[in-house]
C-alpha positions in Angstrom: 66.0 113.8 123.8 65.5 117.1 121.9 68.7 118.5 120.4 68.5 122.3 120.1 71.0 123.5 117.5 72.0 127.1 117.8 74.4 129.1 115.6 76.5 132.1 116.2 79.6 133.8 114.7 83.0 132.7 116.0 83.5 136.1 117.8 83.9 137.4 121.3 80.3 138.4 121.5 79.3 134.8 122.0 81.6 134.0 124.9 78.6 133.7 127.3 77.4 130.7 125.4 80.7 129.0 125.5 81.0 129.8 129.2 77.6 128.3 129.9 78.3 125.2 127.9 81.7 124.7 129.6 80.0 125.0 133.0 77.1 122.7 132.1 74.5 125.3 132.7 72.3 124.1 129.9 72.0 120.6 131.4 68.3 119.6 131.2 66.4 116.4 131.2 64.4 117.3 128.0 67.0 118.8 125.7 70.7 118.9 124.7 72.2 122.1 123.3 74.5 122.0 120.3 76.3 125.3 119.6 77.7 125.7 116.1 80.0 128.5 114.9 78.8 130.0 111.6 81.7 131.7 109.8 79.3 133.0 107.1 77.5 135.2 109.7 74.0 136.3 109.6 73.4 135.4 105.9 74.6 131.9 106.5 72.4 131.4 109.6 69.3 132.6 107.8 69.9 129.9 105.2 70.5 127.3 108.0 67.4 128.2 109.9 65.2 128.1 106.8 66.7 124.7 105.9 66.0 123.6 109.5 69.6 122.9 110.1 69.5 125.4 113.0 66.8 125.9 115.6 68.1 129.2 117.0 70.7 131.8 116.0 72.4 134.9 117.4 72.3 137.3 114.5 72.6 140.9 113.6 69.4 142.9 114.3 69.2 144.5 110.9 69.6 141.1 109.1 66.9 139.5 111.2 64.4 142.3 110.7 65.0 142.5 107.0 64.5 138.7 106.6 61.4 138.5 108.8 59.8 141.5 106.9 60.3 139.6 103.6 59.0 136.3 105.1 60.7 133.5 106.9 60.3 130.7 109.5 61.8 132.4 112.5 61.0 135.4 114.8 63.0 137.4 117.4 63.2 135.7 120.9 65.1 138.5 122.6 67.8 141.1 122.4 71.3 139.7 122.9 73.6 142.7 122.8 72.1 146.1 123.8 74.9 148.3 122.5 75.7 149.2 118.9 78.2 147.2 116.8 81.3 149.1 115.6 81.9 148.2 112.0 85.4 148.9 110.7 85.9 149.9 107.1 88.9 148.0 105.8 91.2 147.9 102.7 94.2 145.8 102.0 97.3 147.1 103.7 99.0 147.9 100.4 95.9 149.4 98.9 96.1 152.9 97.3 92.8 153.9 99.0 93.5 156.5 101.8 90.1 157.8 102.8 86.4 156.8 102.7 85.6 159.1 99.7 88.1 157.1 97.6 85.8 154.1 97.9 82.7 155.4 96.2 83.0 153.5 93.0 84.9 150.5 94.3 83.9 146.9 94.9 82.7 145.7 98.4 83.6 142.3 99.8 80.6 140.9 101.6 79.8 137.4 103.1 76.3 137.2 101.6 73.5 139.4 100.4 71.4 140.3 103.5 74.4 139.9 105.8 75.7 142.6 108.0 78.7 143.2 105.7 76.2 143.9 102.9 73.6 145.9 104.8 76.1 148.1 106.6 77.9 148.8 103.3 74.6 150.3 102.1 74.2 152.2 105.4 77.7 153.6 105.0 77.1 154.6 101.4 73.9 156.4 102.3 75.7 158.3 105.1 78.3 159.4 102.5 75.6 160.5 100.0 76.6 157.8 97.4 74.2 156.4 94.9 73.4 153.1 96.5 72.0 151.7 93.2 75.5 151.8 91.9 77.2 149.8 94.6 79.3 146.8 93.4 79.7 143.6 95.5 81.9 140.5 95.6 80.3 137.6 97.6 83.0 135.9 99.6 81.1 133.7 102.1 83.2 134.5 105.1 85.9 136.7 106.5 88.9 134.6 105.4 87.8 134.7 101.8 86.9 138.4 102.0 90.5 139.2 103.2 91.9 137.1 100.4 89.7 139.0 97.9 91.1 142.3 99.1 94.7 141.0 98.9 94.0 139.6 95.3 92.3 142.8 94.3 89.0 141.1 93.3 87.4 143.5 95.7 88.4 146.8 97.3 87.0 147.2 100.8 85.3 145.2 103.5 83.1 146.1 106.5 83.5 143.8 109.5 83.3 144.2 113.3 86.2 146.4 114.5 87.7 144.1 117.2 87.3 140.9 115.2 89.5 142.3 112.4 91.9 144.3 114.7 94.4 141.4 114.8 94.5 141.6 111.0 95.1 145.3 111.2 97.8 144.8 113.8 99.5 142.2 111.6 99.6 144.6 108.6 97.2 142.6 106.5 94.4 145.1 106.6 94.2 148.8 107.1 91.2 150.5 108.7 90.0 153.8 107.2 87.3 154.5 109.6 84.5 153.0 111.8 80.7 153.0 111.2 78.5 152.1 114.2 75.0 150.7 114.0 72.4 153.1 115.4 70.5 150.2 117.2 71.2 147.2 119.5 73.4 145.0 117.4 72.5 141.3 118.1 69.3 139.4 118.7 68.5 135.8 119.4 66.0 134.3 116.9 64.2 131.0 117.0 62.2 129.0 114.5 58.5 129.5 115.3 57.7 125.8 115.3 60.4 125.1 117.9 59.3 127.9 120.2 55.6 126.8 120.0 56.4 123.2 120.6 59.1 123.6 123.3 58.4 126.8 125.2 59.7 125.6 128.6 62.9 124.4 127.1 63.5 127.7 125.4 62.7 129.5 128.6 65.2 127.4 130.4 67.8 128.2 127.8 67.2 131.9 128.2 67.5 131.8 131.9 70.7 129.9 131.9 72.2 132.2 129.3 71.2 135.2 131.5 72.9 133.5 134.5 76.1 133.1 132.5 76.0 136.7 131.4 75.5 137.9 135.1 78.4 135.7 136.2 80.7 137.1 133.6 79.9 140.7 134.5 81.6 140.0 137.8 84.6 138.1 136.4 87.7 140.1 137.0 89.6 138.0 134.4 86.9 138.1 131.7 89.2 140.1 129.3 92.0 137.6 129.7 89.7 134.7 129.0 88.1 136.2 125.9 91.5 137.3 124.6 92.8 133.7 125.0 89.8 132.1 123.4 89.7 134.4 120.4 93.4 135.2 119.9 93.1 138.9 120.7 95.0 141.4 122.7 93.9 141.8 126.3 93.9 145.6 126.0 91.7 145.4 122.9 89.2 143.1 124.7 89.1 145.5 127.7 88.2 148.4 125.4 85.5 146.2 123.7 84.0 145.3 127.2 83.7 149.0 128.1 81.5 149.7 125.1 79.5 146.4 125.1 76.5 145.4 127.2 74.8 142.0 126.9 71.0 142.1 127.3 69.0 141.1 130.4 66.6 139.0 128.4 64.6 142.1 127.1 62.7 142.0 123.9 63.3 144.5 121.1 60.9 147.4 121.6 58.4 148.5 119.0 60.4 151.7 118.6 63.7 149.8 117.9 62.1 147.5 115.3 60.4 150.4 113.6 63.6 152.4 113.6 65.5 149.5 111.8 62.6 149.0 109.3 62.4 152.7 108.4 66.2 152.8 107.9 66.1 149.7 105.6 63.2 151.1 103.7 65.0 154.4 103.2 67.9 152.4 101.8 65.5 150.7 99.3 66.0 147.3 101.0 62.3 147.0 102.2 59.1 147.8 100.4 56.8 148.1 103.4 56.7 148.5 107.2 55.2 145.6 109.1 53.5 145.6 112.5 55.6 144.9 115.6 53.7 141.6 116.3 55.1 140.1 113.0 58.6 140.1 114.4 58.6 138.9 118.0 57.9 135.6 119.7 55.4 136.0 122.6 
């Protein structure tokens, strides 16, 4: 039997996958789904896809488009989250930094180059009119190591999803200076081309069952409580997150959305050229 290996960050966004697995929605005579949490985020999942340790992944839109533009073995299957991601800009609780302008010449903790924590740091720097060629980075692999780096003063600030890091802010480990939202749908599902071409019906079944899980959860009055329990978050925080988050109805990224991200990445000197829409999507 085919084993489809899919990776995603251990965050609340991926609750529909866990719900579907727990309710046996992916049961199929031809394949078995293996969902793997990837603490290293988009950068780690890109490596795992290219090494064929993953078949699919839920990753940040900008990370997927950047890598596909530069050349890789996967393409975009569909949008996963329609709404922007709210990136918190964090420092250690006892840090002397008080405002965003204080961070211009400091060191940024990132999980990997090409990850969201890296790309959004460049976006934030550009928005603040900083010289992006002078940005300094400390590669930390995952959130735990990044937090330790801030505490140990080997880096100065960190950009990570607002609600994932809020427990650390509440505990007095981190202090959030501001938020920086992405100007595009934040998550996509990508699939290795060879898998999609060889097993199109299995991939279609997976998409349909994920969509059913999402529709079910939209009507679940206790969704906030379930997510809060699973990811050790406050119920009120999850309720706030649900209000600003919309999972996709299986739509593909549009040509306009892909070009918007490409042009933004090119403006940030992260891309050399703009590719045609057809280079990015599975169809």
